[in-house]
VMD Tcl script that draws the C-alpha trace (Angstrom):
set ca {
  {0.00 0.00 0.00}
  {1.09 3.57 -0.69}
  {2.46 5.85 2.03}
  {-0.20 8.45 1.17}
  {-3.63 7.90 2.74}
  {-6.83 9.95 2.59}
  {-9.45 9.27 5.28}
  {-13.07 10.23 4.62}
  {-15.74 10.25 7.32}
  {-19.49 9.82 6.92}
  {-19.99 13.53 6.25}
  {-18.07 13.25 2.99}
  {-21.24 12.17 1.15}
  {-23.60 14.85 2.49}
  {-23.27 17.05 -0.60}
  {-24.55 14.12 -2.64}
  {-27.70 13.93 -0.51}
  {-26.77 10.91 1.63}
  {-28.17 11.40 5.17}
  {-25.88 11.53 8.19}
  {-26.02 9.06 11.07}
  {-28.08 11.46 13.17}
  {-31.00 11.67 10.74}
  {-30.67 8.40 8.84}
  {-33.53 6.64 10.63}
  {-35.73 9.73 10.28}
  {-35.12 9.73 6.53}
  {-35.99 6.04 6.39}
  {-39.19 6.72 8.34}
  {-40.06 9.61 6.04}
  {-39.76 7.49 2.92}
  {-41.81 4.70 4.45}
  {-44.61 6.93 5.77}
  {-44.90 9.21 2.75}
  {-44.29 6.52 0.15}
  {-42.17 9.00 -1.79}
  {-38.49 9.88 -2.13}
  {-37.19 13.08 -3.71}
  {-40.58 13.72 -5.28}
  {-41.02 10.26 -6.78}
  {-43.49 7.57 -5.69}
  {-41.82 4.48 -4.25}
  {-42.17 1.15 -5.98}
  {-44.34 -1.39 -4.19}
  {-41.22 -3.38 -3.27}
  {-39.45 -0.34 -1.84}
  {-42.55 0.43 0.20}
  {-42.52 -3.13 1.54}
  {-38.83 -2.84 2.45}
  {-39.42 0.30 4.52}
  {-42.57 -1.11 6.12}
  {-40.74 -4.26 7.22}
  {-37.72 -2.29 8.48}
  {-39.94 -0.04 10.59}
  {-41.69 -3.09 12.06}
  {-38.27 -4.41 13.07}
  {-37.35 -1.08 14.65}
  {-40.62 -0.91 16.58}
  {-40.06 -4.41 17.94}
  {-36.79 -3.25 19.49}
  {-38.67 -0.88 21.80}
  {-38.71 -3.56 24.49}
  {-34.93 -3.45 24.76}
  {-34.96 -0.03 26.41}
  {-35.52 -1.62 29.81}
  {-32.55 -3.98 29.39}
  {-29.96 -2.05 27.38}
  {-28.96 1.54 26.71}
  {-29.45 2.13 23.01}
  {-30.84 4.79 20.70}
  {-33.56 3.49 18.38}
  {-32.96 6.52 16.15}
  {-29.31 5.54 15.63}
  {-28.95 3.07 12.79}
  {-25.68 1.65 14.15}
  {-27.28 0.91 17.54}
  {-30.14 -0.86 15.76}
  {-27.75 -2.92 13.65}
  {-25.69 -3.84 16.73}
  {-28.72 -5.36 18.49}
  {-29.89 -7.16 15.35}
  {-26.42 -8.61 14.80}
  {-26.24 -9.73 18.43}
  {-29.61 -11.48 18.09}
  {-28.22 -13.61 15.25}
  {-26.47 -15.65 17.93}
  {-29.81 -17.30 18.68}
  {-29.62 -18.95 15.28}
  {-33.28 -18.21 14.59}
  {-34.28 -17.61 10.98}
  {-36.60 -14.77 12.01}
  {-33.63 -12.84 13.45}
  {-31.73 -13.28 10.19}
  {-34.76 -11.97 8.31}
  {-34.98 -8.89 10.53}
  {-31.38 -7.96 9.81}
  {-31.97 -8.64 6.12}
  {-34.89 -6.19 5.95}
  {-32.95 -3.52 7.83}
  {-29.89 -3.79 5.58}
  {-32.13 -3.58 2.51}
  {-33.74 -0.45 3.95}
  {-30.31 1.10 4.54}
  {-29.25 0.41 0.96}
  {-32.49 1.81 -0.48}
  {-32.35 4.92 1.74}
  {-28.87 5.68 0.44}
  {-29.83 5.07 -3.19}
  {-33.08 7.04 -3.01}
  {-31.41 9.96 -1.22}
  {-28.34 10.47 -3.35}
  {-28.36 12.99 -6.16}
  {-25.22 11.45 -7.63}
  {-26.48 8.66 -9.87}
  {-24.87 6.71 -12.67}
  {-26.53 4.56 -15.32}
  {-24.34 1.54 -16.05}
  {-26.27 0.93 -19.27}
  {-24.97 4.26 -20.62}
  {-21.38 3.82 -19.57}
  {-19.96 5.75 -22.52}
  {-22.36 8.68 -22.47}
  {-21.68 11.87 -20.55}
  {-24.11 11.86 -17.64}
  {-24.92 15.13 -15.93}
  {-26.17 15.01 -12.35}
  {-26.85 17.55 -9.64}
  {-24.43 18.24 -6.84}
  {-21.49 16.31 -8.27}
  {-18.89 19.04 -8.79}
  {-17.21 18.66 -5.39}
  {-16.63 14.94 -5.97}
  {-15.45 15.27 -9.57}
  {-13.10 18.02 -8.42}
  {-11.80 15.72 -5.70}
  {-10.72 13.14 -8.29}
  {-9.48 15.77 -10.73}
  {-7.13 17.27 -8.15}
  {-5.90 13.85 -7.07}
  {-4.96 12.92 -10.63}
  {-3.37 16.32 -11.16}
  {-1.20 16.10 -8.05}
  {-0.33 12.41 -8.05}
  {0.86 11.54 -11.52}
  {2.96 8.51 -10.57}
  {1.64 5.03 -9.90}
  {3.84 4.66 -6.84}
  {2.50 7.57 -4.82}
  {-1.20 7.62 -5.68}
  {-2.96 7.75 -2.28}
  {-5.11 5.03 -0.78}
  {-8.59 6.14 0.27}
  {-10.15 4.89 3.51}
  {-13.84 5.68 3.92}
  {-16.58 4.78 6.40}
  {-19.31 5.36 3.79}
  {-21.51 2.59 2.34}
  {-22.50 4.59 -0.76}
  {-21.08 4.72 -4.31}
  {-20.48 8.47 -4.48}
  {-16.73 8.09 -5.01}
  {-17.04 5.41 -7.68}
  {-19.75 7.22 -9.63}
  {-18.00 10.59 -9.59}
  {-14.79 8.87 -10.75}
  {-16.64 7.40 -13.74}
  {-18.29 10.75 -14.47}
  {-14.88 12.41 -14.56}
  {-13.46 9.80 -16.93}
  {-16.51 9.71 -19.22}
  {-16.40 13.37 -20.11}
  {-14.64 16.06 -22.08}
  {-11.14 17.03 -20.98}
  {-10.98 18.84 -17.65}
  {-10.00 22.05 -19.46}
  {-11.17 21.63 -23.07}
  {-9.24 24.62 -24.42}
  {-5.95 23.39 -22.96}
  {-6.71 19.73 -23.67}
  {-5.41 18.64 -20.28}
  {-5.00 14.90 -20.69}
  {-5.53 12.14 -18.18}
  {-2.05 11.11 -16.96}
  {-2.65 7.32 -16.93}
  {-3.68 4.78 -19.56}
  {-6.32 3.34 -17.25}
  {-7.44 2.76 -13.69}
  {-7.32 -0.25 -11.39}
  {-9.88 -0.09 -8.60}
  {-8.96 -2.27 -5.62}
  {-11.37 -2.85 -2.71}
  {-9.33 -5.51 -0.86}
  {-12.58 -7.33 -0.15}
  {-12.28 -11.10 -0.66}
  {-15.50 -11.73 -2.65}
  {-14.60 -8.93 -5.09}
  {-11.81 -8.92 -7.63}
  {-10.10 -5.73 -8.79}
  {-11.83 -3.68 -11.47}
  {-9.69 -2.49 -14.39}
  {-10.67 0.04 -17.05}
  {-8.85 1.38 -20.07}
  {-9.11 5.14 -20.50}
  {-9.59 6.04 -24.17}
  {-9.01 9.49 -25.65}
  {-11.86 10.34 -28.01}
  {-13.70 13.28 -29.61}
  {-17.19 14.12 -28.39}
  {-19.56 15.74 -30.87}
  {-22.19 18.18 -29.58}
  {-24.94 19.76 -31.63}
  {-25.50 23.36 -30.56}
  {-27.46 26.35 -31.88}
  {-24.25 27.47 -33.58}
  {-23.62 24.17 -35.30}
  {-21.52 21.13 -34.46}
  {-18.98 21.43 -31.66}
  {-16.21 18.88 -31.20}
  {-14.40 18.52 -27.89}
  {-11.64 16.16 -26.89}
  {-12.28 13.92 -23.92}
  {-12.17 10.41 -22.55}
  {-14.32 7.36 -22.02}
  {-13.59 4.02 -20.38}
  {-13.82 0.36 -21.26}
  {-13.46 -2.66 -19.01}
  {-10.23 -4.50 -19.73}
  {-7.82 -7.08 -18.41}
  {-5.43 -5.66 -15.82}
  {-2.50 -6.92 -17.89}
  {-3.47 -4.62 -20.78}
  {-2.63 -1.55 -18.69}
  {0.97 -0.35 -18.80}
  {0.62 2.69 -16.57}
  {-2.57 2.56 -14.54}
  {-3.74 4.64 -11.60}
  {-3.95 2.05 -8.85}
  {-6.82 3.26 -6.68}
  {-7.03 1.50 -3.33}
  {-10.50 2.11 -1.92}
  {-11.00 0.61 1.54}
  {-14.62 0.80 2.72}
  {-14.44 -0.09 6.39}
  {-18.17 -0.52 6.96}
  {-18.85 -2.30 3.69}
  {-20.58 -0.98 0.59}
  {-23.92 -1.35 -1.12}
  {-22.16 -2.83 -4.15}
  {-20.48 -5.60 -2.12}
  {-21.99 -9.05 -2.64}
  {-23.97 -10.35 0.31}
  {-22.31 -12.81 2.61}
  {-24.16 -15.48 4.56}
  {-24.77 -14.38 8.15}
}
mol new
graphics top color blue
foreach p $ca { graphics top sphere $p radius 0.5 }
foreach p [lrange $ca 0 end-1] q [lrange $ca 1 end] { graphics top cylinder $p $q radius 0.2 }
display resetview
């Protein structure tokens, strides 16, 4: 691992709409009670997820007489549910399953930073993404050698970092008039999570064509394509350690 490390706390995703620990449960309750998220009606399955998660939370009310915990703190709730797995009962496993699904859906429904994997080579504009794209831009500008590119340690479950990275690389050059080029031939994304392999992408330099009121405009830029790690000669090796897990991690048996 590199000697350079960047540590990001939970607040790093606030600008993308992801709720903080203090109001996470309230946001979950809001979605479940209103049946809407960011102005859109929830699907029937999402509604079921929130309904089941709130039932689980309400059932924990009886613990107040036996343990000091905050039923509006999602980590306290998860701690009790994980402890109850020791009973080996299927119903306890189901309770934790519904709660983790509700956490994942709350994050996804809250975030303004989305990315459509079916349109991987189209420029995708989203709200509130500049701070995250600028984060990656400045990293690549400062650390141009494979050896010193910093590792990133984060306590966030969301995909804000990954999506903003893709949005930066599937775009016109950072400064179109200067044609500032990406300093690597690709990226290698390493989670160091056993069920996941590394993800490698070739960065291609292309010309984007835009139709404007003044005619056709052509701007240099980049897109990405999945590739074999061995195809990359000079990749940016991005070590992304998500200490609390991630919503894109495959589920493990409890």
